[in-house]
C-alpha positions, 0 to 999 in steps of 0.5 A: 396177221403175224405168226410165231414159231416156238422151239425149245431144247434142253441142250444148246449146240456146241460151237458156232451155228449160224442159226440167225443168218440161216433163218433170216434168209427164209421167205416170210421171215419177220424176226427172231428171238434166241434165248438161253435158260438155266443149264443148257436150255434154249428157247427160239421164237421166230416171227413169220408173215404167214402160217405156211412160212412158219410151218415150213421154216424147219424144213427150209433150215434143214435144206440149207444147213443139214440136220438140226444141231439139237433135239427139240423138246417143243415145236409149235406155231402160234398166232401173234395176238399182241406185239407191244413195243416198249422202250427202244434199245436191246433186250438182255433178259426175257420172261416167258409165261405159259398158259397151258390149254385147253383154257375154258372159253370164259378164261380166254375171254377174260384174259383177252379183255383184261389184257387189252383193258388193264394189263397192256395199258399198265405195262406201257409205262414200265421202265426197262420193258422193251417188248411184250408178245402175246401168242395164241395157240388155237389148236391147244387153246393156250397162250404164251406171253413173252416179255423182253427187258433191258435188265433184270430190274426191268423184268422185276418191274414188269412182274410187280406191275402185273401182280399189283393190278386189282381184280375188277368187280366184273372179273372172276378171280378164279379165272385169273390164276396166272401162268402155269409155268414161268421161265427167265432167260438171257437174250442171245440174239434178237432180230 
């Protein structure tokens, strides 16, 4: 299993801070996604080979580079439940959907089944989709879904595809409420 650490901030560091270079040298490093949002908001998703590596990442970064250049507004470790590749090539934009917990057991079960059987197969053929990650937070009983695309048109196609999927007869529409929060970002670094 792979783990993800999500960190967000309301301000980005001024000047050059070699974040990707520092983090990529940590034990268990498996990938990085640095996003820039409206204003000065930032979103960092790092991938790790173990939960321990994900949890120790910040203390290792502090040891290598000193105190963080920004204040974090959110910091949590997730399990990577799905990592769905799409088209090859660099991503330029991202869409992040937050399904805040605690979600009910019925909603969790439906989300997983619908993702596997309906959403993921439909997304495979969306042009411009580079990658989709489904992240599970067991202590909060919530999900974060990250879609990467090569363009804003690709993100729009992802959204349109998901919204167009019909509710099946065995699915309770009351449990398919969509994300609690949805944010669009520019991709600053990917590795």
